[in-house]
ROMITI-96647 format. One line per field, with one value per residue (C-alpha): residue number from 0; residue in one letter; x, y, z. Coordinates in steps of 0.2 Angstrom, whole numbers, plus 5000, padded with zeros to 4 digits. Each point is the difference from the previous one (the first is absolute). Last residue first. Layout:
N
resi	(NUM,...);
resn	(a,...);
px	(X,...);
py	(Y,...);
pz	(Z,...);
% end
This chain:
350
resi	(349,348,347,346,345,344,343,342,341,340,339,338,337,336,335,334,333,332,331,330,329,328,327,326,325,324,323,322,321,320,319,318,317,316,315,314,313,312,311,310,309,308,307,306,305,304,303,302,301,300,299,298,297,296,295,294,293,292,291,290,289,288,287,286,285,284,283,282,281,280,279,278,277,276,275,274,273,272,271,270,269,268,267,266,265,264,263,262,261,260,259,258,257,256,255,254,253,252,251,250,249,248,247,246,245,244,243,242,241,240,239,238,237,236,235,234,233,232,231,230,229,228,227,226,225,224,223,222,221,220,219,218,217,216,215,214,213,212,211,210,209,208,207,206,205,204,203,202,201,200,199,198,197,196,195,194,193,192,191,190,189,188,187,186,185,184,183,182,181,180,179,178,177,176,175,174,173,172,171,170,169,168,167,166,165,164,163,162,161,160,159,158,157,156,155,154,153,152,151,150,149,148,147,146,145,144,143,142,141,140,139,138,137,136,135,134,133,132,131,130,129,128,127,126,125,124,123,122,121,120,119,118,117,116,115,114,113,112,111,110,109,108,107,106,105,104,103,102,101,100,99,98,97,96,95,94,93,92,91,90,89,88,87,86,85,84,83,82,81,80,79,78,77,76,75,74,73,72,71,70,69,68,67,66,65,64,63,62,61,60,59,58,57,56,55,54,53,52,51,50,49,48,47,46,45,44,43,42,41,40,39,38,37,36,35,34,33,32,31,30,29,28,27,26,25,24,23,22,21,20,19,18,17,16,15,14,13,12,11,10,9,8,7,6,5,4,3,2,1,0);
resn	(x,x,x,x,x,x,x,x,x,x,x,x,x,x,x,x,x,x,x,x,x,x,x,x,x,x,x,x,x,x,x,x,x,x,x,x,x,x,x,x,x,x,x,x,x,x,x,x,x,x,x,x,x,x,x,x,x,x,x,x,x,x,x,x,x,x,x,x,x,x,x,x,x,x,x,x,x,x,x,x,x,x,x,x,x,x,x,x,x,x,x,x,x,x,x,x,x,x,x,x,x,x,x,x,x,x,x,x,x,x,x,x,x,x,x,x,x,x,x,x,x,x,x,x,x,x,x,x,x,x,x,x,x,x,x,x,x,x,x,x,x,x,x,x,x,x,x,x,x,x,x,x,x,x,x,x,x,x,x,x,x,x,x,x,x,x,x,x,x,x,x,x,x,x,x,x,x,x,x,x,x,x,x,x,x,x,x,x,x,x,x,x,x,x,x,x,x,x,x,x,x,x,x,x,x,x,x,x,x,x,x,x,x,x,x,x,x,x,x,x,x,x,x,x,x,x,x,x,x,x,x,x,x,x,x,x,x,x,x,x,x,x,x,x,x,x,x,x,x,x,x,x,x,x,x,x,x,x,x,x,x,x,x,x,x,x,x,x,x,x,x,x,x,x,x,x,x,x,x,x,x,x,x,x,x,x,x,x,x,x,x,x,x,x,x,x,x,x,x,x,x,x,x,x,x,x,x,x,x,x,x,x,x,x,x,x,x,x,x,x,x,x,x,x,x,x,x,x,x,x,x,x,x,x,x,x,x,x,x,x,x,x,x,x,x,x,x,x,x,x);
px	(5427,4999,5006,4986,4987,5007,5001,4982,4994,5010,4991,4983,5002,5006,4984,4989,5009,4998,4982,4996,5010,4991,4983,5004,5006,4986,4988,5009,4998,4982,4999,5008,4991,4983,5006,5004,4984,4991,5010,4996,4981,4990,4983,5007,4999,5019,5002,4988,5007,5018,4993,4989,5015,4992,5015,5017,5008,5004,4989,5013,4987,5005,4981,4997,4984,4999,4983,5007,5011,4985,4992,5016,5000,4983,5003,5015,4997,4992,5013,5014,4993,4999,5019,5004,5013,5009,5003,5011,4992,5011,4994,4995,4993,4999,4984,4982,4987,4983,4985,4982,4989,4993,5011,5016,5011,5018,5011,5019,5015,5016,5008,4985,5004,5013,5003,4991,5004,4994,5017,5006,4986,5004,4983,4993,5001,4984,4999,4986,4984,4993,4981,4987,5007,4998,5009,5013,5004,5000,5013,5011,4999,5004,5010,5016,5008,4996,4984,4990,4986,4992,4981,4992,4981,4992,4988,4999,5012,5000,4984,5007,5013,4989,4997,5019,4998,5005,5003,5010,5017,4996,4998,4993,4999,4993,5004,4991,5009,4993,5013,5014,5007,4987,4995,5018,5003,4983,5003,5017,4994,4985,5011,4997,5004,5011,5005,4982,4999,5012,4996,4996,4992,5001,4990,5006,4990,5009,5006,5018,5002,4988,5010,5016,4994,4992,5016,5010,4986,5003,5018,4998,4988,5012,4993,5013,5003,4982,4984,5004,5000,4991,4996,4986,5000,4983,4994,5015,5006,5019,5013,5018,5005,5018,5004,5018,5015,5015,5016,5014,5012,4990,4983,5001,4985,4995,5003,4991,4983,4987,4983,4984,4982,4989,4982,4989,5014,5001,5004,5017,5005,5008,5001,5006,4994,5011,4998,4989,4983,5009,4989,5006,4993,4994,5002,4989,5011,4997,5017,5012,5004,5014,4994,5008,5017,4998,5017,5006,4996,5002,4997,4981,5003,5005,4983,4999,4998,4985,4994,4983,4983,4984,4995,4990,5015,5010,5018,5016,5015,5018,5014,5001,4986,4984,4983,4982,5002,4983,4996,4991,5004,5012,5002,5000,4998,4982,4999,4994,4996,4994,4984,4990,5007,5013,5001,5005,4982,4998,5014,4988,5009,4995);
py	(5519,5015,4990,4987,5014,5006,4982,4997,5016,4995,4983,5008,5013,4987,4989,5015,5005,4982,4999,5016,4995,4983,5008,5013,4987,4989,5014,5004,4982,5001,5016,4992,4984,5009,5010,4985,4992,5015,5000,4982,5005,4988,4993,4998,4981,4998,5013,4991,4983,5006,5008,4985,4988,4982,4992,5008,5009,5017,5007,4995,4990,4997,4998,4988,4999,5019,5007,5010,5010,5004,5009,5010,5005,5007,5009,5009,5018,4993,4986,5012,5012,4986,4997,5018,5002,5015,5001,5013,5013,5007,5015,5009,5017,5011,4997,5007,4995,5006,5004,5001,5013,5008,5015,4989,4996,4997,4988,5002,4990,5010,5007,5000,5007,4988,5002,4990,4987,5001,4995,5015,5012,5001,5001,5017,5004,5003,5009,4995,5009,5006,4998,4987,4989,4984,5010,5007,4983,4993,5013,4996,4981,5002,4985,5010,4992,4982,4994,4999,5011,4996,5003,5005,4999,5013,5007,4988,5002,4982,5001,5017,4990,4997,5019,5002,4989,5014,5017,5006,5003,4987,4987,4984,4981,4990,4982,4991,4986,4982,4993,5013,4989,5000,5018,5005,4994,5005,5018,5000,4994,5011,5016,5008,5018,5002,5016,5005,4984,5007,4988,4982,4998,4983,4999,4990,4998,5003,4987,5002,4982,5004,5016,4990,4988,5014,5010,4985,4997,5018,4997,4984,5009,5014,5017,5014,5002,5006,4996,5007,4990,5003,4987,5008,4991,5001,5001,5008,4999,5001,5005,4997,4989,4995,4983,4999,4989,5001,5009,4994,5011,5000,4999,5013,5004,4992,5006,4984,5007,4987,5006,5006,5004,5000,4995,5000,5007,4999,5017,5008,5007,5015,5012,5017,5017,5013,5018,5011,4991,4983,4984,4984,4990,4982,4995,4996,4995,5007,5005,4989,4999,4988,4983,4993,5005,4987,4993,5018,4997,5015,5013,5001,5002,5018,5006,5004,5018,5010,5014,5008,4999,5004,5000,4984,4991,5001,4995,5005,4990,5005,4987,4997,5011,4990,5007,4997,4990,4999,5006,4994,5009,4995,5004,4981,4988,4995,4986,5002,4985,5004,4991,5015,5011,5015,5005,5018,5006,4988,5010,5014,5017,5014);
pz	(4520,4988,4985,5003,4998,4983,4994,5005,4992,4984,4999,5003,4987,4987,5004,4997,4984,4993,5005,4991,4985,5000,5002,4986,4988,5003,4997,4984,4994,5003,4990,4985,5002,4999,4986,4990,5004,4994,4984,4997,5000,5010,4993,4982,5001,4999,5014,5011,4997,5004,5016,5005,4999,4999,4993,5003,4985,5008,5013,5014,5009,5018,5006,4985,4991,4998,5005,5015,4988,4989,5015,5003,4982,5000,5016,4993,5007,5016,5003,4997,5012,5013,4998,5000,5014,4994,4981,4991,4989,4986,4991,5016,4997,5016,5009,5000,5013,4994,5011,4996,5008,4984,5002,4999,5016,4994,5010,4997,4996,4995,4984,4989,4982,4994,4982,4987,4987,4982,4994,4989,5004,5018,5010,5006,5019,5010,5016,5012,5006,4983,5002,4997,5013,4988,4986,5011,5008,4982,4994,5016,4996,4981,4997,5000,5015,5002,5008,5017,5005,5017,5002,5016,5003,5012,4987,4985,4985,4995,4990,4992,4990,4985,4999,4996,4984,4988,5008,4986,5010,5014,4986,5006,4997,5014,5006,5014,5008,5001,4987,4996,4986,4987,5004,4999,4982,4994,5005,4993,4983,4999,5003,4983,4997,5015,5009,5005,5010,5012,5014,5002,5018,5008,5016,5014,5016,5016,5013,4996,4993,4986,4996,5000,4987,4990,5000,4993,4987,4994,4999,4990,4988,4996,4992,5002,4982,4997,5008,5017,5016,5016,5013,5011,5016,5009,5018,5009,5018,4997,4987,4996,5015,4998,5008,5005,4995,5012,5000,5011,5010,5017,4992,4987,4990,4983,4982,4995,5002,4996,4994,5009,4996,5015,5005,5015,5010,5019,5008,5000,5017,5009,4985,5008,4996,4993,5007,5010,5001,5003,4998,5006,4985,4999,4982,4985,4985,4983,4996,5010,5019,5005,5004,4985,5007,5014,4998,5005,5018,5012,4986,5003,5018,4997,4996,4982,4993,4995,4989,4999,4991,5009,5018,4999,4993,4984,4999,4991,5005,5002,5001,4981,4993,5001,4996,5005,5016,5009,5018,5015,5017,5013,5019,5004,4986,5001,4986,4982,4989,4982,4995,5005,4987,5000,4982,5000,5002,5014,5008,5004,4999,5013);
% end
């Protein structure tokens, strides 16, 4: 019989006594069908009908890594009755929406849940993009996990000093590792995150070597690997669905399809964590409404002039903050639009 503690169940999770249910963890998601692991081993499960009663609560739908209350069925698909509270989650806005009458609304799409670390993977070739890495870091801090930047495919670059210095100067408070899963360079540095019962979520674009790294950490070929395209050093998608992989050393990895563009979902606190130095400087400006232009006593301008703050970091901060505002405004607009159309629809029935 399987002990769910081996799959990351810890004392700080909250479990209640849902009638006729056992504890399980979601390890794969295939649209309406879920693969779960419980005391009886791996099996398939579907959602209880009540999950579909309120599409505005899409963020409460099970995601890979979730612990759930399971009505176990020995002869067929089990039923997921409830999702337990998450200690961490990684989510993004889903603008495709679900129909509410005839109006679509913005939803929260949970990518992964209940993880300890977020490995932000990017290859040191044409895929390297500091701003994208900072966006991942911001979302990672908001998620409740600890971000770790992993620069992959070091074997493809003779000198990666510039890229390493760039990200180290921008990713303040975040550990950065350079590795090559092909040659084994730097893999040992990652062992401190691979403790039994700990869960790591992999994030990064397609072709950054996630599958190769999973195989290297597992010490065996457990995932298919596709080669990169020679013309632009970009990769083909290998992972087609989100899944949780238990390694021999007891650590777990959540792999997800490559996401080149990551939208923001409620990451105000994450922005403060990722740019804590700038947030502190903003408090030191003489005027609370400082535009950080020519006003006297501007701590931001002074920090850049003195070399304390790199202009590129300030630019990245503004870029991500503007993206957050756009997401919030769009979400608010769609919510108001939905309410207006719901009212029109109800009035038409009177």
